[in-house]
Structure formats: C-alpha cells, structure tokens
PDB file of the backbone (N, CA, C, O) and the ligand in Angstrom, with CONECT records:
HET     ZN  A 101       1
ATOM      1  N   MET A   1       0.841  -1.209  -0.003  1.00  0.00           N
ATOM      2  CA  MET A   1       0.000   0.000   0.001  1.00  0.00           C
ATOM      3  C   MET A   1       0.867   1.249   0.002  1.00  0.00           C
ATOM      4  O   MET A   1       1.929   1.277   0.625  1.00  0.00           O
ATOM      5  N   GLN A   2       0.412   2.282  -0.699  1.00  0.00           N
ATOM      6  CA  GLN A   2       1.172   3.528  -0.764  1.00  0.00           C
ATOM      7  C   GLN A   2       0.347   4.696  -0.286  1.00  0.00           C
ATOM      8  O   GLN A   2      -0.882   4.639  -0.257  1.00  0.00           O
ATOM      9  N   CYS A   3       1.049   5.777   0.096  1.00  0.00           N
ATOM     10  CA  CYS A   3       0.392   6.978   0.589  1.00  0.00           C
ATOM     11  C   CYS A   3      -0.452   7.626  -0.516  1.00  0.00           C
ATOM     12  O   CYS A   3       0.004   7.784  -1.648  1.00  0.00           O
ATOM     13  N   PHE A   4      -1.701   8.001  -0.165  1.00  0.00           N
ATOM     14  CA  PHE A   4      -2.583   8.636  -1.144  1.00  0.00           C
ATOM     15  C   PHE A   4      -2.157  10.073  -1.432  1.00  0.00           C
ATOM     16  O   PHE A   4      -2.490  10.629  -2.478  1.00  0.00           O
ATOM     17  N   GLU A   5      -1.420  10.668  -0.496  1.00  0.00           N
ATOM     18  CA  GLU A   5      -1.003  12.068  -0.647  1.00  0.00           C
ATOM     19  C   GLU A   5       0.224  12.190  -1.545  1.00  0.00           C
ATOM     20  O   GLU A   5       0.252  13.002  -2.470  1.00  0.00           O
ATOM     21  N   CYS A   6       1.256  11.360  -1.255  1.00  0.00           N
ATOM     22  CA  CYS A   6       2.532  11.559  -1.942  1.00  0.00           C
ATOM     23  C   CYS A   6       3.095  10.297  -2.590  1.00  0.00           C
ATOM     24  O   CYS A   6       4.114  10.360  -3.278  1.00  0.00           O
ATOM     25  N   GLY A   7       2.439   9.148  -2.378  1.00  0.00           N
ATOM     26  CA  GLY A   7       2.920   7.911  -2.978  1.00  0.00           C
ATOM     27  C   GLY A   7       4.040   7.254  -2.202  1.00  0.00           C
ATOM     28  O   GLY A   7       4.625   6.277  -2.668  1.00  0.00           O
ATOM     29  N   GLY A   8       4.354   7.781  -1.007  1.00  0.00           N
ATOM     30  CA  GLY A   8       5.430   7.224  -0.187  1.00  0.00           C
ATOM     31  C   GLY A   8       5.064   5.878   0.409  1.00  0.00           C
ATOM     32  O   GLY A   8       3.916   5.440   0.340  1.00  0.00           O
ATOM     33  N   GLN A   9       6.064   5.228   0.997  1.00  0.00           N
ATOM     34  CA  GLN A   9       5.845   3.932   1.631  1.00  0.00           C
ATOM     35  C   GLN A   9       5.136   4.099   2.971  1.00  0.00           C
ATOM     36  O   GLN A   9       5.404   5.040   3.718  1.00  0.00           O
ATOM     37  N   LEU A  10       4.227   3.169   3.263  1.00  0.00           N
ATOM     38  CA  LEU A  10       3.515   3.221   4.540  1.00  0.00           C
ATOM     39  C   LEU A  10       4.100   2.207   5.498  1.00  0.00           C
ATOM     40  O   LEU A  10       4.463   1.097   5.111  1.00  0.00           O
ATOM     41  N   LYS A  11       4.186   2.608   6.764  1.00  0.00           N
ATOM     42  CA  LYS A  11       4.659   1.674   7.791  1.00  0.00           C
ATOM     43  C   LYS A  11       3.670   1.675   8.945  1.00  0.00           C
ATOM     44  O   LYS A  11       2.898   2.617   9.123  1.00  0.00           O
ATOM     45  N   HIS A  12       3.708   0.582   9.736  1.00  0.00           N
ATOM     46  CA  HIS A  12       2.842   0.505  10.904  1.00  0.00           C
ATOM     47  C   HIS A  12       3.397   1.382  12.019  1.00  0.00           C
ATOM     48  O   HIS A  12       4.604   1.418  12.258  1.00  0.00           O
ATOM     49  N   SER A  13       2.508   2.078  12.685  1.00  0.00           N
ATOM     50  CA  SER A  13       2.933   2.978  13.746  1.00  0.00           C
ATOM     51  C   SER A  13       1.810   3.102  14.769  1.00  0.00           C
ATOM     52  O   SER A  13       0.747   2.501  14.614  1.00  0.00           O
ATOM     53  N   VAL A  14       2.053   3.886  15.814  1.00  0.00           N
ATOM     54  CA  VAL A  14       0.969   4.217  16.745  1.00  0.00           C
ATOM     55  C   VAL A  14       0.924   5.730  16.892  1.00  0.00           C
ATOM     56  O   VAL A  14       1.936   6.414  16.743  1.00  0.00           O
ATOM     57  N   THR A  15      -0.260   6.238  17.184  1.00  0.00           N
ATOM     58  CA  THR A  15      -0.421   7.672  17.314  1.00  0.00           C
ATOM     59  C   THR A  15      -1.297   7.998  18.517  1.00  0.00           C
ATOM     60  O   THR A  15      -1.915   7.112  19.106  1.00  0.00           O
ATOM     61  N   THR A  16      -1.342   9.270  18.871  1.00  0.00           N
ATOM     62  CA  THR A  16      -2.269   9.749  19.887  1.00  0.00           C
ATOM     63  C   THR A  16      -3.325  10.597  19.177  1.00  0.00           C
ATOM     64  O   THR A  16      -3.001  11.587  18.520  1.00  0.00           O
ATOM     65  N   LEU A  17      -4.585  10.198  19.317  1.00  0.00           N
ATOM     66  CA  LEU A  17      -5.663  10.951  18.691  1.00  0.00           C
ATOM     67  C   LEU A  17      -6.153  12.029  19.650  1.00  0.00           C
ATOM     68  O   LEU A  17      -6.334  11.775  20.841  1.00  0.00           O
ATOM     69  N   HIS A  18      -6.366  13.226  19.127  1.00  0.00           N
ATOM     70  CA  HIS A  18      -6.907  14.333  19.901  1.00  0.00           C
ATOM     71  C   HIS A  18      -8.357  14.519  19.492  1.00  0.00           C
ATOM     72  O   HIS A  18      -8.646  14.993  18.393  1.00  0.00           O
ATOM     73  N   LEU A  19      -9.275  14.139  20.387  1.00  0.00           N
ATOM     74  CA  LEU A  19     -10.687  14.173  20.030  1.00  0.00           C
ATOM     75  C   LEU A  19     -11.452  15.027  21.034  1.00  0.00           C
ATOM     76  O   LEU A  19     -10.884  15.541  21.997  1.00  0.00           O
ATOM     77  N   GLN A  20     -12.739  15.164  20.791  1.00  0.00           N
ATOM     78  CA  GLN A  20     -13.608  15.927  21.696  1.00  0.00           C
ATOM     79  C   GLN A  20     -14.762  15.047  22.127  1.00  0.00           C
ATOM     80  O   GLN A  20     -15.332  14.304  21.329  1.00  0.00           O
ATOM     81  N   LYS A  21     -15.097  15.143  23.407  1.00  0.00           N
ATOM     82  CA  LYS A  21     -16.290  14.450  23.892  1.00  0.00           C
ATOM     83  C   LYS A  21     -17.067  15.427  24.768  1.00  0.00           C
ATOM     84  O   LYS A  21     -16.573  15.877  25.801  1.00  0.00           O
ATOM     85  N   GLY A  22     -18.275  15.745  24.349  1.00  0.00           N
ATOM     86  CA  GLY A  22     -19.097  16.701  25.079  1.00  0.00           C
ATOM     87  C   GLY A  22     -18.387  18.034  25.272  1.00  0.00           C
ATOM     88  O   GLY A  22     -18.508  18.661  26.324  1.00  0.00           O
ATOM     89  N   GLY A  23     -17.646  18.465  24.255  1.00  0.00           N
ATOM     90  CA  GLY A  23     -16.959  19.752  24.307  1.00  0.00           C
ATOM     91  C   GLY A  23     -15.641  19.711  25.073  1.00  0.00           C
ATOM     92  O   GLY A  23     -14.951  20.726  25.168  1.00  0.00           O
ATOM     93  N   LYS A  24     -15.280  18.539  25.624  1.00  0.00           N
ATOM     94  CA  LYS A  24     -14.013  18.419  26.351  1.00  0.00           C
ATOM     95  C   LYS A  24     -13.027  17.592  25.551  1.00  0.00           C
ATOM     96  O   LYS A  24     -13.402  16.619  24.896  1.00  0.00           O
ATOM     97  N   PRO A  25     -11.747  17.991  25.608  1.00  0.00           N
ATOM     98  CA  PRO A  25     -10.762  17.220  24.848  1.00  0.00           C
ATOM     99  C   PRO A  25     -10.496  15.850  25.458  1.00  0.00           C
ATOM    100  O   PRO A  25     -10.415  15.704  26.677  1.00  0.00           O
ATOM    101  N   VAL A  26     -10.363  14.862  24.603  1.00  0.00           N
ATOM    102  CA  VAL A  26     -10.008  13.504  25.026  1.00  0.00           C
ATOM    103  C   VAL A  26      -8.855  13.050  24.149  1.00  0.00           C
ATOM    104  O   VAL A  26      -8.927  13.143  22.924  1.00  0.00           O
ATOM    105  N   PHE A  27      -7.803  12.564  24.766  1.00  0.00           N
ATOM    106  CA  PHE A  27      -6.695  11.993  24.002  1.00  0.00           C
ATOM    107  C   PHE A  27      -6.770  10.482  24.091  1.00  0.00           C
ATOM    108  O   PHE A  27      -6.964   9.932  25.175  1.00  0.00           O
ATOM    109  N   ILE A  28      -6.619   9.809  22.974  1.00  0.00           N
ATOM    110  CA  ILE A  28      -6.542   8.355  22.976  1.00  0.00           C
ATOM    111  C   ILE A  28      -5.156   7.967  22.482  1.00  0.00           C
ATOM    112  O   ILE A  28      -4.791   8.228  21.336  1.00  0.00           O
ATOM    113  N   GLU A  29      -4.387   7.335  23.375  1.00  0.00           N
ATOM    114  CA  GLU A  29      -3.003   6.978  23.071  1.00  0.00           C
ATOM    115  C   GLU A  29      -2.887   5.592  22.471  1.00  0.00           C
ATOM    116  O   GLU A  29      -3.794   4.767  22.577  1.00  0.00           O
ATOM    117  N   ASN A  30      -1.760   5.359  21.844  1.00  0.00           N
ATOM    118  CA  ASN A  30      -1.411   4.025  21.345  1.00  0.00           C
ATOM    119  C   ASN A  30      -2.399   3.474  20.329  1.00  0.00           C
ATOM    120  O   ASN A  30      -2.663   2.272  20.298  1.00  0.00           O
ATOM    121  N   VAL A  31      -2.944   4.353  19.498  1.00  0.00           N
ATOM    122  CA  VAL A  31      -3.875   3.912  18.456  1.00  0.00           C
ATOM    123  C   VAL A  31      -3.057   3.431  17.252  1.00  0.00           C
ATOM    124  O   VAL A  31      -2.239   4.180  16.718  1.00  0.00           O
ATOM    125  N   PRO A  32      -3.279   2.189  16.828  1.00  0.00           N
ATOM    126  CA  PRO A  32      -2.515   1.681  15.683  1.00  0.00           C
ATOM    127  C   PRO A  32      -2.927   2.383  14.388  1.00  0.00           C
ATOM    128  O   PRO A  32      -4.112   2.471  14.069  1.00  0.00           O
ATOM    129  N   VAL A  33      -1.938   2.878  13.650  1.00  0.00           N
ATOM    130  CA  VAL A  33      -2.195   3.526  12.363  1.00  0.00           C
ATOM    131  C   VAL A  33      -1.165   3.052  11.349  1.00  0.00           C
ATOM    132  O   VAL A  33      -0.157   2.437  11.697  1.00  0.00           O
ATOM    133  N   THR A  34      -1.440   3.351  10.103  1.00  0.00           N
ATOM    134  CA  THR A  34      -0.428   3.193   9.071  1.00  0.00           C
ATOM    135  C   THR A  34       0.023   4.603   8.746  1.00  0.00           C
ATOM    136  O   THR A  34      -0.801   5.481   8.489  1.00  0.00           O
ATOM    137  N   GLN A  35       1.336   4.823   8.756  1.00  0.00           N
ATOM    138  CA  GLN A  35       1.845   6.174   8.566  1.00  0.00           C
ATOM    139  C   GLN A  35       2.809   6.224   7.397  1.00  0.00           C
ATOM    140  O   GLN A  35       3.605   5.307   7.190  1.00  0.00           O
ATOM    141  N   CYS A  36       2.728   7.308   6.631  1.00  0.00           N
ATOM    142  CA  CYS A  36       3.623   7.503   5.481  1.00  0.00           C
ATOM    143  C   CYS A  36       5.011   7.895   5.987  1.00  0.00           C
ATOM    144  O   CYS A  36       5.152   8.803   6.806  1.00  0.00           O
ATOM    145  N   GLU A  37       6.036   7.195   5.486  1.00  0.00           N
ATOM    146  CA  GLU A  37       7.409   7.492   5.906  1.00  0.00           C
ATOM    147  C   GLU A  37       7.863   8.834   5.347  1.00  0.00           C
ATOM    148  O   GLU A  37       8.775   9.462   5.886  1.00  0.00           O
ATOM    149  N   GLN A  38       7.232   9.265   4.274  1.00  0.00           N
ATOM    150  CA  GLN A  38       7.679  10.476   3.572  1.00  0.00           C
ATOM    151  C   GLN A  38       7.013  11.745   4.119  1.00  0.00           C
ATOM    152  O   GLN A  38       7.707  12.684   4.509  1.00  0.00           O
ATOM    153  N   CYS A  39       5.654  11.782   4.152  1.00  0.00           N
ATOM    154  CA  CYS A  39       4.987  13.027   4.537  1.00  0.00           C
ATOM    155  C   CYS A  39       4.334  12.950   5.912  1.00  0.00           C
ATOM    156  O   CYS A  39       3.845  13.960   6.420  1.00  0.00           O
ATOM    157  N   GLY A  40       4.319  11.750   6.528  1.00  0.00           N
ATOM    158  CA  GLY A  40       3.783  11.624   7.880  1.00  0.00           C
ATOM    159  C   GLY A  40       2.279  11.501   7.954  1.00  0.00           C
ATOM    160  O   GLY A  40       1.718  11.425   9.047  1.00  0.00           O
ATOM    161  N   GLU A  41       1.614  11.478   6.812  1.00  0.00           N
ATOM    162  CA  GLU A  41       0.160  11.298   6.788  1.00  0.00           C
ATOM    163  C   GLU A  41      -0.216   9.986   7.485  1.00  0.00           C
ATOM    164  O   GLU A  41       0.406   8.950   7.248  1.00  0.00           O
ATOM    165  N   GLU A  42      -1.244  10.039   8.351  1.00  0.00           N
ATOM    166  CA  GLU A  42      -1.651   8.849   9.092  1.00  0.00           C
ATOM    167  C   GLU A  42      -2.982   8.324   8.585  1.00  0.00           C
ATOM    168  O   GLU A  42      -3.910   9.089   8.320  1.00  0.00           O
ATOM    169  N   TYR A  43      -3.061   7.006   8.453  1.00  0.00           N
ATOM    170  CA  TYR A  43      -4.291   6.376   8.003  1.00  0.00           C
ATOM    171  C   TYR A  43      -4.819   5.446   9.079  1.00  0.00           C
ATOM    172  O   TYR A  43      -4.103   4.583   9.587  1.00  0.00           O
ATOM    173  N   LEU A  44      -6.094   5.642   9.416  1.00  0.00           N
ATOM    174  CA  LEU A  44      -6.755   4.842  10.433  1.00  0.00           C
ATOM    175  C   LEU A  44      -7.570   3.770   9.720  1.00  0.00           C
ATOM    176  O   LEU A  44      -8.408   4.091   8.876  1.00  0.00           O
ATOM    177  N   ALA A  45      -7.336   2.504  10.047  1.00  0.00           N
ATOM    178  CA  ALA A  45      -8.109   1.429   9.438  1.00  0.00           C
ATOM    179  C   ALA A  45      -9.557   1.497   9.919  1.00  0.00           C
ATOM    180  O   ALA A  45      -9.831   1.935  11.036  1.00  0.00           O
ATOM    181  N   GLY A  46     -10.484   1.057   9.058  1.00  0.00           N
ATOM    182  CA  GLY A  46     -11.919   1.106   9.367  1.00  0.00           C
ATOM    183  C   GLY A  46     -12.280   0.548  10.750  1.00  0.00           C
ATOM    184  O   GLY A  46     -12.936   1.232  11.536  1.00  0.00           O
ATOM    185  N   PRO A  47     -11.854  -0.705  11.059  1.00  0.00           N
ATOM    186  CA  PRO A  47     -12.199  -1.295  12.355  1.00  0.00           C
ATOM    187  C   PRO A  47     -11.622  -0.496  13.527  1.00  0.00           C
ATOM    188  O   PRO A  47     -12.235  -0.419  14.592  1.00  0.00           O
ATOM    189  N   VAL A  48     -10.438   0.100  13.325  1.00  0.00           N
ATOM    190  CA  VAL A  48      -9.814   0.895  14.391  1.00  0.00           C
ATOM    191  C   VAL A  48     -10.632   2.164  14.621  1.00  0.00           C
ATOM    192  O   VAL A  48     -10.883   2.541  15.766  1.00  0.00           O
ATOM    193  N   ALA A  49     -11.047   2.819  13.549  1.00  0.00           N
ATOM    194  CA  ALA A  49     -11.875   4.015  13.660  1.00  0.00           C
ATOM    195  C   ALA A  49     -13.182   3.702  14.381  1.00  0.00           C
ATOM    196  O   ALA A  49     -13.677   4.498  15.179  1.00  0.00           O
ATOM    197  N   GLU A  50     -13.737   2.507  14.077  1.00  0.00           N
ATOM    198  CA  GLU A  50     -14.973   2.072  14.732  1.00  0.00           C
ATOM    199  C   GLU A  50     -14.781   1.915  16.231  1.00  0.00           C
ATOM    200  O   GLU A  50     -15.599   2.376  17.027  1.00  0.00           O
ATOM    201  N   LYS A  51     -13.672   1.249  16.611  1.00  0.00           N
ATOM    202  CA  LYS A  51     -13.361   1.043  18.032  1.00  0.00           C
ATOM    203  C   LYS A  51     -13.194   2.392  18.746  1.00  0.00           C
ATOM    204  O   LYS A  51     -13.657   2.574  19.872  1.00  0.00           O
ATOM    205  N   VAL A  52     -12.526   3.328  18.069  1.00  0.00           N
ATOM    206  CA  VAL A  52     -12.302   4.653  18.659  1.00  0.00           C
ATOM    207  C   VAL A  52     -13.660   5.320  18.925  1.00  0.00           C
ATOM    208  O   VAL A  52     -13.858   5.945  19.967  1.00  0.00           O
ATOM    209  N   GLY A  53     -14.591   5.180  17.972  1.00  0.00           N
ATOM    210  CA  GLY A  53     -15.934   5.714  18.150  1.00  0.00           C
ATOM    211  C   GLY A  53     -16.631   5.100  19.356  1.00  0.00           C
ATOM    212  O   GLY A  53     -17.294   5.792  20.129  1.00  0.00           O
ATOM    213  N   GLU A  54     -16.468   3.768  19.503  1.00  0.00           N
ATOM    214  CA  GLU A  54     -17.070   3.061  20.647  1.00  0.00           C
ATOM    215  C   GLU A  54     -16.479   3.553  21.960  1.00  0.00           C
ATOM    216  O   GLU A  54     -17.192   3.756  22.943  1.00  0.00           O
ATOM    217  N   LEU A  55     -15.157   3.742  21.958  1.00  0.00           N
ATOM    218  CA  LEU A  55     -14.474   4.216  23.174  1.00  0.00           C
ATOM    219  C   LEU A  55     -15.001   5.573  23.596  1.00  0.00           C
ATOM    220  O   LEU A  55     -15.174   5.841  24.785  1.00  0.00           O
ATOM    221  N   LEU A  56     -15.258   6.437  22.607  1.00  0.00           N
ATOM    222  CA  LEU A  56     -15.767   7.772  22.905  1.00  0.00           C
ATOM    223  C   LEU A  56     -17.176   7.707  23.450  1.00  0.00           C
ATOM    224  O   LEU A  56     -17.563   8.507  24.301  1.00  0.00           O
ATOM    225  N   ASP A  57     -17.956   6.728  22.941  1.00  0.00           N
ATOM    226  CA  ASP A  57     -19.364   6.618  23.343  1.00  0.00           C
ATOM    227  C   ASP A  57     -19.516   6.132  24.782  1.00  0.00           C
ATOM    228  O   ASP A  57     -20.349   6.631  25.539  1.00  0.00           O
ATOM    229  N   LYS A  58     -18.693   5.148  25.143  1.00  0.00           N
ATOM    230  CA  LYS A  58     -18.866   4.609  26.499  1.00  0.00           C
ATOM    231  C   LYS A  58     -17.939   5.346  27.477  1.00  0.00           C
ATOM    232  O   LYS A  58     -16.938   5.954  27.098  1.00  0.00           O
ATOM    233  N   GLU A  59     -18.322   5.257  28.725  1.00  0.00           N
ATOM    234  CA  GLU A  59     -17.518   5.888  29.769  1.00  0.00           C
ATOM    235  C   GLU A  59     -16.346   4.985  30.076  1.00  0.00           C
ATOM    236  O   GLU A  59     -16.501   4.002  30.799  1.00  0.00           O
ATOM    237  N   CYS A  60     -15.161   5.298  29.538  1.00  0.00           N
ATOM    238  CA  CYS A  60     -14.043   4.456  29.932  1.00  0.00           C
ATOM    239  C   CYS A  60     -13.150   5.196  30.906  1.00  0.00           C
ATOM    240  O   CYS A  60     -13.028   6.421  30.870  1.00  0.00           O
ATOM    241  N   GLN A  61     -12.542   4.435  31.758  1.00  0.00           N
ATOM    242  CA  GLN A  61     -11.708   4.982  32.825  1.00  0.00           C
ATOM    243  C   GLN A  61     -10.377   5.429  32.232  1.00  0.00           C
ATOM    244  O   GLN A  61      -9.635   4.603  31.700  1.00  0.00           O
ATOM    245  N   PRO A  62     -10.063   6.722  32.314  1.00  0.00           N
ATOM    246  CA  PRO A  62      -8.784   7.168  31.760  1.00  0.00           C
ATOM    247  C   PRO A  62      -7.608   6.641  32.583  1.00  0.00           C
ATOM    248  O   PRO A  62      -7.709   6.510  33.803  1.00  0.00           O
ATOM    249  N   GLN A  63      -6.497   6.341  31.914  1.00  0.00           N
ATOM    250  CA  GLN A  63      -5.288   5.892  32.598  1.00  0.00           C
ATOM    251  C   GLN A  63      -4.566   7.086  33.229  1.00  0.00           C
ATOM    252  O   GLN A  63      -3.942   6.965  34.283  1.00  0.00           O
ATOM    253  N   VAL A  64      -4.664   8.235  32.564  1.00  0.00           N
ATOM    254  CA  VAL A  64      -3.955   9.430  33.018  1.00  0.00           C
ATOM    255  C   VAL A  64      -4.882  10.627  32.865  1.00  0.00           C
ATOM    256  O   VAL A  64      -5.614  10.718  31.879  1.00  0.00           O
ATOM    257  N   ILE A  65      -4.863  11.546  33.826  1.00  0.00           N
ATOM    258  CA  ILE A  65      -5.573  12.820  33.666  1.00  0.00           C
ATOM    259  C   ILE A  65      -4.518  13.908  33.534  1.00  0.00           C
ATOM    260  O   ILE A  65      -3.659  14.053  34.403  1.00  0.00           O
ATOM    261  N   LEU A  66      -4.581  14.662  32.462  1.00  0.00           N
ATOM    262  CA  LEU A  66      -3.623  15.728  32.228  1.00  0.00           C
ATOM    263  C   LEU A  66      -4.263  17.074  32.512  1.00  0.00           C
ATOM    264  O   LEU A  66      -5.460  17.256  32.292  1.00  0.00           O
ATOM    265  N   SER A  67      -3.477  18.007  32.995  1.00  0.00           N
ATOM    266  CA  SER A  67      -3.981  19.373  32.982  1.00  0.00           C
ATOM    267  C   SER A  67      -3.289  20.083  31.828  1.00  0.00           C
ATOM    268  O   SER A  67      -2.064  20.061  31.712  1.00  0.00           O
ATOM    269  N   VAL A  68      -4.072  20.699  30.997  1.00  0.00           N
ATOM    270  CA  VAL A  68      -3.576  21.207  29.722  1.00  0.00           C
ATOM    271  C   VAL A  68      -3.592  22.737  29.716  1.00  0.00           C
ATOM    272  O   VAL A  68      -4.631  23.334  29.998  1.00  0.00           O
ATOM    273  N   PRO A  69      -2.474  23.381  29.404  1.00  0.00           N
ATOM    274  CA  PRO A  69      -2.503  24.829  29.291  1.00  0.00           C
ATOM    275  C   PRO A  69      -3.294  25.270  28.066  1.00  0.00           C
ATOM    276  O   PRO A  69      -3.105  24.739  26.972  1.00  0.00           O
ATOM    277  N   VAL A  70      -4.169  26.230  28.254  1.00  0.00           N
ATOM    278  CA  VAL A  70      -4.985  26.723  27.145  1.00  0.00           C
ATOM    279  C   VAL A  70      -4.704  28.215  26.981  1.00  0.00           C
ATOM    280  O   VAL A  70      -4.839  28.984  27.933  1.00  0.00           O
ATOM    281  N   VAL A  71      -4.323  28.615  25.799  1.00  0.00           N
ATOM    282  CA  VAL A  71      -4.057  30.019  25.526  1.00  0.00           C
ATOM    283  C   VAL A  71      -5.158  30.556  24.609  1.00  0.00           C
ATOM    284  O   VAL A  71      -5.459  29.966  23.572  1.00  0.00           O
ATOM    285  N   ASN A  72      -5.746  31.666  25.001  1.00  0.00           N
ATOM    286  CA  ASN A  72      -6.750  32.303  24.151  1.00  0.00           C
ATOM    287  C   ASN A  72      -6.044  33.270  23.202  1.00  0.00           C
ATOM    288  O   ASN A  72      -5.422  34.238  23.637  1.00  0.00           O
ATOM    289  N   TYR A  73      -6.145  33.004  21.940  1.00  0.00           N
ATOM    290  CA  TYR A  73      -5.430  33.792  20.927  1.00  0.00           C
ATOM    291  C   TYR A  73      -5.727  35.274  21.047  1.00  0.00           C
ATOM    292  O   TYR A  73      -4.818  36.104  21.027  1.00  0.00           O
ATOM    293  N   LYS A  74      -7.020  35.604  21.172  1.00  0.00           N
ATOM    294  CA  LYS A  74      -7.422  37.016  21.201  1.00  0.00           C
ATOM    295  C   LYS A  74      -6.823  37.757  22.393  1.00  0.00           C
ATOM    296  O   LYS A  74      -6.450  38.925  22.287  1.00  0.00           O
ATOM    297  N   MET A  75      -6.735  37.060  23.535  1.00  0.00           N
ATOM    298  CA  MET A  75      -6.214  37.700  24.735  1.00  0.00           C
ATOM    299  C   MET A  75      -4.686  37.727  24.724  1.00  0.00           C
ATOM    300  O   MET A  75      -4.086  38.623  25.318  1.00  0.00           O
ATOM    301  N   ALA A  76      -4.058  36.778  24.069  1.00  0.00           N
ATOM    302  CA  ALA A  76      -2.615  36.636  24.128  1.00  0.00           C
ATOM    303  C   ALA A  76      -1.903  37.526  23.104  1.00  0.00           C
ATOM    304  O   ALA A  76      -0.752  37.912  23.309  1.00  0.00           O
ATOM    305  N   VAL A  77      -2.586  37.851  22.003  1.00  0.00           N
ATOM    306  CA  VAL A  77      -1.915  38.570  20.917  1.00  0.00           C
ATOM    307  C   VAL A  77      -2.048  40.085  21.097  1.00  0.00           C
ATOM    308  O   VAL A  77      -1.544  40.850  20.275  1.00  0.00           O
TER     309      VAL A  77
HETATM  310 ZN    ZN A 101       2.853  10.540   2.078  1.00  0.00          ZN2+
END
C-alpha cells in the first residue's frame, strides 16, 4: 500500500488521537495507524476508527488525567 497524498511507503505505527467528547478534549493513546514514511500522513483502518468511536461513546476509565495549558489567541496577541 502507498500513501494517497505523496505515494510514499507506509509503515505501521501508533499515534495519539486528539478528540472531543461533550466539548471536552479527550486523547486516545497508542492507536494503531499506518503512517507514510515520507509526509507523515496517518491512516486509520476502518475497524480501528470504529473502536475509537465506541471508546468515545462509552464511559471508559482514563489511565492518566492531564492538565492542559490553554491560551486564548485574542487575549494573548
Ligand atoms: Zn505521504
């Protein structure tokens, strides 16, 4: 399989997805993806995307709670 963006070689990798649940950010770590070695484009397989959707739907116990700095562009600039 080749990258749809640049035609580069794809390799198996893991990524952290940054998602939203009820307006709050949720990170899902260690998600298996195929990633382009050339441009870094990540591809999520159908079944993996489905599982991620299920994870977001049900209340799962987070392994880690992060406090995240948030900068408001309008106030900071
Ligand atoms: Zn690529």
